KENUBA-746604 format. One record per residue (C-alpha): residue number from 0; residue in one letter; y, z, x negated. Coordinates in Angstrom, 2 decimals. Layout:
! KENUBA-746604
NUM, A, Y, Z, X
...
***
This chain:
! KENUBA-746604
0, M, 28.48, -12.98, 7.72
1, K, 25.26, -14.12, 9.40
2, P, 24.42, -12.59, 12.76
3, V, 21.41, -10.31, 12.79
4, I, 18.60, -11.78, 14.85
5, N, 15.51, -9.81, 15.65
6, I, 12.20, -11.50, 16.43
7, Y, 9.90, -9.97, 19.02
8, V, 6.36, -10.71, 20.19
9, L, 4.65, -9.97, 23.49
10, S, 1.97, -11.41, 25.75
11, D, 0.50, -11.36, 29.23
12, N, 3.26, -9.96, 31.40
13, H, 1.87, -11.83, 34.41
14, F, 5.14, -11.35, 36.28
15, N, 4.59, -11.85, 40.06
16, H, 0.81, -11.31, 39.74
17, W, 0.06, -8.19, 41.72
18, N, -3.73, -8.36, 41.29
19, I, -3.36, -7.89, 37.49
20, N, -2.21, -4.33, 38.25
21, R, -5.70, -3.52, 39.55
22, L, -7.64, -5.70, 37.09
23, C, -6.01, -4.08, 34.04
24, E, -5.43, -0.65, 35.58
25, R, -1.69, -0.87, 34.96
26, G, -0.87, 1.93, 37.41
27, F, 2.24, 0.46, 39.04
28, N, 2.79, 1.27, 42.72
29, S, 4.18, -2.13, 43.78
30, L, 4.80, -5.64, 42.49
31, E, 8.53, -4.90, 42.34
32, H, 7.89, -1.73, 40.32
33, M, 5.72, -3.68, 37.85
34, N, 8.17, -6.60, 37.49
35, N, 11.26, -4.36, 37.26
36, T, 9.68, -2.06, 34.68
37, M, 8.71, -4.98, 32.44
38, I, 12.11, -6.69, 32.82
39, S, 13.91, -3.42, 32.02
40, R, 11.79, -2.71, 28.93
41, W, 12.18, -6.31, 27.72
42, N, 15.96, -6.22, 28.10
43, R, 16.26, -2.77, 26.52
44, A, 14.53, -4.08, 23.36
45, V, 15.79, -7.67, 23.22
46, K, 19.46, -8.63, 22.83
47, P, 20.79, -12.01, 24.06
48, N, 20.64, -13.68, 20.60
49, D, 17.22, -12.31, 19.64
50, L, 14.10, -14.47, 19.62
51, V, 10.99, -13.65, 21.64
52, I, 7.68, -15.32, 20.87
53, H, 5.73, -14.89, 24.07
54, L, 2.02, -15.47, 23.56
55, G, 1.22, -16.77, 27.01
56, D, 0.77, -15.82, 30.63
57, L, 4.42, -14.94, 31.02
58, I, 4.37, -15.44, 34.76
59, F, 1.57, -16.00, 37.21
60, T, 2.76, -19.41, 38.34
61, K, 1.14, -19.63, 41.75
62, G, 4.39, -18.34, 43.24
63, A, 7.36, -20.42, 44.32
64, S, 9.14, -22.16, 41.42
65, E, 12.43, -20.45, 42.29
66, E, 10.83, -16.99, 41.96
67, V, 9.32, -17.90, 38.60
68, A, 12.62, -19.31, 37.28
69, K, 14.50, -16.23, 38.51
70, V, 12.31, -13.90, 36.44
71, I, 12.66, -16.03, 33.28
72, K, 16.45, -16.12, 33.64
73, C, 16.56, -12.28, 33.91
74, L, 15.00, -11.89, 30.45
75, N, 17.24, -11.50, 27.40
76, G, 16.85, -13.60, 24.27
77, R, 15.82, -17.05, 23.28
78, K, 12.24, -17.61, 24.32
79, V, 9.37, -19.43, 22.62
80, L, 6.32, -19.72, 24.88
81, I, 2.89, -20.16, 23.38
82, K, 1.31, -21.56, 26.51
83, G, -1.35, -19.39, 28.13
84, N, -4.03, -20.24, 30.68
85, H, -1.80, -19.09, 33.58
86, D, 1.31, -20.95, 32.38
87, R, 0.61, -23.95, 34.61
88, K, 4.02, -25.52, 35.07
89, S, 4.87, -28.63, 33.06
90, Y, 6.49, -28.29, 29.65
91, S, 9.67, -29.87, 31.02
92, W, 9.76, -27.35, 33.89
93, Y, 9.73, -24.43, 31.45
94, L, 12.34, -26.07, 29.21
95, T, 14.73, -26.53, 32.14
96, H, 14.19, -22.98, 33.45
97, G, 14.96, -20.69, 30.52
98, I, 12.26, -21.32, 27.90
99, N, 13.75, -22.68, 24.68
100, F, 10.55, -23.99, 23.07
101, I, 6.94, -24.31, 24.22
102, C, 3.77, -25.11, 22.30
103, E, 0.02, -24.43, 22.23
104, K, 0.06, -22.49, 18.95
105, S, 2.32, -21.90, 15.99
106, V, 1.85, -21.06, 12.31
107, W, 4.35, -19.02, 10.30
108, Y, 4.41, -17.64, 6.78
109, Y, 5.93, -14.26, 5.91
110, N, 5.68, -12.38, 2.60
111, K, 2.90, -14.71, 1.38
112, K, 0.89, -14.09, 4.54
113, S, -0.16, -16.81, 6.98
114, I, 0.21, -15.98, 10.66
115, L, -1.24, -17.87, 13.61
116, F, 0.32, -17.28, 17.03
117, V, -2.04, -18.29, 19.85
118, H, -2.78, -17.16, 23.40
119, R, -6.59, -17.04, 23.37
120, P, -8.23, -15.94, 20.13
121, S, -11.43, -17.65, 21.32
122, D, -9.59, -20.98, 20.93
123, V, -9.55, -20.47, 17.15
124, S, -12.61, -21.83, 15.33
125, L, -14.43, -19.80, 12.66
126, A, -13.25, -22.22, 9.98
127, E, -9.70, -21.89, 11.23
128, I, -9.85, -18.07, 11.32
129, K, -10.46, -17.94, 7.56
130, R, -7.15, -19.74, 6.92
131, Y, -5.02, -16.94, 8.36
132, D, -4.21, -13.42, 7.29
133, Y, -3.07, -12.48, 10.81
134, I, -3.85, -13.93, 14.21
135, I, -1.39, -12.59, 16.74
136, H, -2.61, -13.26, 20.27
137, G, -2.81, -12.16, 23.87
138, H, -5.22, -12.98, 26.71
139, Q, -7.51, -9.99, 26.19
140, H, -5.17, -7.49, 27.89
141, N, -6.52, -3.97, 27.39
142, S, -10.13, -5.03, 26.73
143, T, -9.60, -4.99, 22.95
144, P, -7.43, -2.73, 20.78
145, L, -4.04, -3.65, 19.36
146, I, -5.48, -4.24, 15.87
147, Q, -8.95, -5.43, 14.86
148, Q, -10.14, -6.67, 11.50
149, K, -12.70, -9.48, 11.37
150, G, -13.59, -10.25, 7.79
151, E, -10.34, -10.70, 5.89
152, T, -8.38, -11.66, 9.03
153, V, -6.49, -9.13, 11.13
154, F, -6.29, -9.85, 14.88
155, V, -3.36, -8.34, 16.75
156, N, -3.72, -8.21, 20.55
157, I, -0.09, -8.01, 21.65
158, S, -0.87, -7.92, 25.40
159, V, 1.60, -5.78, 27.34
160, E, -1.00, -3.12, 28.15
161, N, -1.39, -2.43, 24.39
162, V, 2.36, -2.13, 23.70
163, K, 3.69, -0.13, 26.66
164, Y, 5.03, -3.26, 28.43
165, S, 7.75, -3.78, 25.83
166, P, 8.31, -6.52, 23.22
167, V, 7.41, -5.50, 19.66
168, N, 9.62, -6.28, 16.68
169, L, 7.63, -8.79, 14.61
170, I, 8.89, -7.70, 11.18
171, T, 8.17, -4.04, 11.98
172, L, 4.67, -5.02, 13.13
173, L, 3.98, -7.10, 9.99
174, N, 5.23, -4.32, 7.72
175, R, 2.98, -1.86, 9.55
176, L, 0.00, -4.19, 9.03
177, K, 0.86, -4.53, 5.34
178, Q, 1.11, -0.75, 4.87
179, A, -2.25, -0.26, 6.60
180, Y, -3.79, -2.85, 4.27
181, Y, -2.56, -1.07, 1.14
182, K, -3.56, 2.38, 2.44
183, E, -7.07, 1.10, 3.18
184, R, -7.43, -0.35, -0.34
185, G, -5.98, 2.79, -1.93
***
């Protein structure tokens, strides 16, 4: 029997970045409170064999390398990092400190739908946008809603502020998007 593996998505934790608490009105009372809450919610959702596609800005990397590595190692699951603008360590650094795969963007297909995973939606050209049914991204924190439709393409802003600081099951999310599509078209 094959083991059950869940796939989760999340973006913009900014572990060790206290100023993000003020900038995004997160409401935590200390850096430790913010980090511990996000680690706890991650580990409650994600089991050790699950896969997490993190859409960038996992950790604010101005801190000491040991602190950054310590946070990554605390997080359950196998981790794919779609590199964000604050993920400034080298690819090899991430790969030797708990990230299993790192890239700039990734394309998947599920139930005849094309999905682009990217950190910044502004990095996707207009011509490119039309190729995808879903663009799952981060970077915009709580400045845009979880789901926005632009033409035929659905943008999903999976920043932590939009998902209660917890990874979201990808298949559940995609099924929710599909149901919304059929409801809208009646």
